[in-house]
Structures are given as C-alpha cells and as structure tokens.
C-alpha positions, 0 to 999 in steps of 0.5 A: 497515444499511450494506454492508461489502464485503470483497475476498478475505477469509480467516481473518485479513485481507481484501485490502481492505475498502470501507465508505461509499465508503472503501477500506482496503487490507491491508499489501501486500508485493512479489510477489518478495521476492528483489528490491531496495527499488526493485523491491519498492516498484514491485511493491507500488505495482502491486498497490495500483493493482490493488486500487484499480481493483477498487474503482473508485478510484485513487491520486489519491484516497488519504487516508492511507498507512502505510509500513513499511521493514525498514531506514529507510536505504531511505527515499530509494530508496523515496521516489523510486519513491513520489513518481513514482507519486503524481500531483503535488499528491496526496500523502496524510497518511503515516507511514513507519517502520522495522519488524521484518518478518514475513519478513526478505526483505520490505523494504517494506510499504504500506497505504493508505486511499482514497475513491471 
C-alpha cells in the first residue's frame, strides 16, 4: 500500500498531503488579514514556498493552481505578484474566481498541486 503523508493534520484539514510524489496544499490565506491584496498575495506565496520546501519541491513543479479572490477586480494586482513569483515559462493550469470568503478580511486564497 502506498504511503500518504499528511502535514499538520487537524480535525478538518491538513496543511498539505503528499502521495506518489504529488503534493496537494490546503487553501492558503495571508497571515495578516489587515493587509491589501498585494501584501496578502505575497504572504500566501511565501507560505506556499515554505510548504513546498518542506515536501522537497518548489514553484517550478506546480501543475495546477486554484485561486479565489474576494473581489475579481483585484485580479490584476494579484496577477502582478503571482507572475513575478512564477519562474518564466512555468505557469501551471489555473483557475481564478471571485468567491465569498469565510472571513471577510481574506482577499485571496490559493491552493496548488505540485510534484517532486
């Protein structure tokens, strides 16, 4: 049977799940929800870097990303930070939608699937 590695699991989710060399992250939100979309996006991407590093991979190996924005009008500002973070030519398959967030201060939430 293949091993499933769960990072920091709790009663409802794990920070990440690794299986057969694939890493599936939780939806990551900013550490400081009082910041604007630019700073929240930077925070989310920094946290994703740490999760991926913990699993022995990085943003060059992202296969898919799901992005939720509180306001789709923030897409250009978020994309500016997102594009700078991604290695050139390494963009994943991606969806980006407007959503009602669990906490109204959350402006962006990002979940990725990557491989080693």
